[in-house]
Every structure is written in structure tokens, then in C-alpha cells.
C-alpha angles and dihedrals in degrees: 000000000000124000092247090058088061097038117008115214093264095051120079099182146017133203114233116186091331095314120111114226116194127205108264095034095122093043091049089050092051093048091048093045091054088053093045090052096044108105088197094057118107120254088246092054092047091048090051092048091049092052091048092049093050089049091052099045099090090056094044089051093046092057090046097242094151093045091067105025129051123211107240095202101086092202092051094043091051093047090050092049089053094054 
């Protein structure tokens, strides 16, 4: 399946089982996860990344991201499982 089959160019979000999923959700998660996992990131940057991840979790779960992909960073994976 291609991206435009899920969200055509003119559509910015889709509703999946009552959860709004916006374009960029997965990319935003990946960027935030990199910051969260970066030992050199400031506490403020990590806190912002954490808040952004928590906000995006319903959408990521609605699309089944964690059903097909496993987070390699054990600390991040355990933290996500606890959310």
C-alpha cells in the first residue's frame, strides 16, 4: 500500500476507530523518540519529547505501529509499555 492510498495529498488526517491520525504522526514520533533516547539531550528537550510522544500514542496505537514494529531501545520500549 502506498501513502497516498491511506491519506491522499489533499487530506491531512483520517479517523481510525474514533481516533484522529494526522499526517506526520509517525515521523513526529520518530523524531521525539530519538530525542527521548539521546543521553546528551537536555532535560527540557527530553520532557518535551516525552509529552509529544504521550500525545501521539493513541494515534500510533490506532494505526497498529507497535503491533508490527518493536522499539529497539529497551528503556523507551518499557516506558511506552507503561503509558
